[in-house]
N, C-alpha and C positions, 0 to 999 in steps of 0.2 A: 519416847522423843530419841531421836538418834544421838549417839555420844559424841562429843565436840573435842579432838584431841588437840587442836590447837597446832600442829606440827606440818610442815611444807612436804614431809616425806610422803609418797605416792601411795604406800601403803596405809597410813593413817588417815588419809584424805578417801581412799575408796572405802574403810571400814566406818568412815561417819555412817556411811548410810548401807554399806552392803552387809555390815557386820552384825545387825540386827536378827535375833532368832527369826528364822523360816525364810529370810530373804533370798539366800541363794538356793534353797532347796525349791522356791517359785520358779527362778530361773533356771534351774535344772530342769522342772519339769517343762519349760515352755521351749526347749532347745527341741524336742520332738515336733512342736507345731502349736498353732493357736489354740488356746484353751478358754472354754467358758468359766465363769465364776465358781460353778457348781462341781464342774470337774476338777477344779483345782482344790477344792473343800474336801472331796473323795478320794484325789491321789496324794494329799497332805492330811493323813489321819493325824488328828489331833487338835488342828490349827482351829481357832476359834474364827466363826465368821468377820467379827470387828477387825482382828489381828490382820486377817489376810485382804481385808479391804485396805487398810491403812499400809500394809507392805506394798501392795498393788499401786497405791497413789505415791508413795514416796519413788517408787522405780519409775512411774510414769513422770514425775516431775524431773528424775534426772535422765529422763529419757532413754531409760534400758527397755522399758515397756511401752507399747501402744495400745489404747484402748479402742474397742471400735464397738458402736452400739449395733446392734444387731435388731433390736425391735425398741420402739419408745414407748410402749404402755404393754406393761410394766418397763421399764427400761432395765435391757439384759445388755450385758458388754460380753465381748469375746478378747482376750488378751494376747498379744505376741511379741516377741523380742524384736526391738528396732538393731539395725546395724551395731551401734553401740552395744546393745545387749548381747547381741551374737557374739561380740569379742570378747564376753568373759568366757566363753568357750575353754580357752586352755586354762585358765584358772581354774575352774570347777573341774575339768580335768584332773588338774595337777593335784587337787585336794582329794580327787577320788583314788588316783595311784596312792598317792602318801598314805590315806587313810585303810587302804587295802595292805600297805606293807605294814604298816605299823599298829594299827589298831585291830587287823584281825576281822572276822568276819566270814561271809561266804561267796563275796565276789572279789574279783581282780580285773583290771584294765588290759585285755591283751590284744596283742596284734592278730586282725582276722585271717590274715594269709597262714602264719605257721604258730598260731595259738600261743606265742611266747610273751611272757608280761611285759606291759610297756613301762617305760623308764623317762621321766621329763629330761629334757637339756633347754639349755639356751642355744638359741640359734641367731645367727647375724645376716639378715639379707644383703646387706652390704658387700660381705666377702663370700659369701654361700658356703658357709660352714659352723659346723657346731664349735661353741665356745665352752670351754672350761669355766665353772664358777670361780675360780681364782685370777682368770683372764677377763673377769668382768667387773666393772667398778659402776657406781654412781655419780651422774653428775648434773649440774643445772642444766637445763635445755641449752642456754646460752653457751654453755661450755663445751657443745658436741662439735660446732662449726670450728671453734679455736682449740687445734692440739688434739681432735678427736684420734688422730692417728700416733700422739706421741703419749705413749706409755708411762713415761717420766712425769707429766703433769698429774698423775693422779695422786692422792694422797697416800702416806707412809700405811696409815690403817688400810686403805682400799688394795693396797698391794699386798698387804700381810695377813687380812684378814680370812684371806680362805688357803691360806700356805698348807694347810695340812689335808685341804680337799684332794680329791682322786681326779685327775686329768683325765679328759673323755678321749675315747681314742676310736669314736665312730666316724665312720665316712658321712659326709653331708647327704647321700642317698638314705642312712637308717633312719634318716631324721622323720621321713614321711611317715 
């Protein structure tokens, strides 16, 4: 059963159903396209069929995955990401980049054109620019419309939380 954190934090709310073992690996494998149940069993070595079935059902309930029956007898399904599920790509990529940087292994995420290692960054589509972590804060959705351009409306903690972080010096073009 998924954990309930009872917090309004978007990370906690997301982890309530995405934080279960195997769940993000299922999502990762579906980024390459629709998969049959058996294909997922093969690609996710070690997952029990019952666990896979349950995780797929939870993902379907949260509209991350869509199930399509391709035969009725016996019932056989193919699974694909919904638009909402495809929206998890940046989060899964961020985990891949972080894991390659801090946990080692034999894989890194690279820029196809130059071969350089990819880094994650915050991007503001309103301003069309990269944003330093120290210049970003969390607000309730109602606060966005009221004073979004007024940095003094942020709490002291959000202003100082990233004070020791390095500012980004990349141009918006380097974010692609």
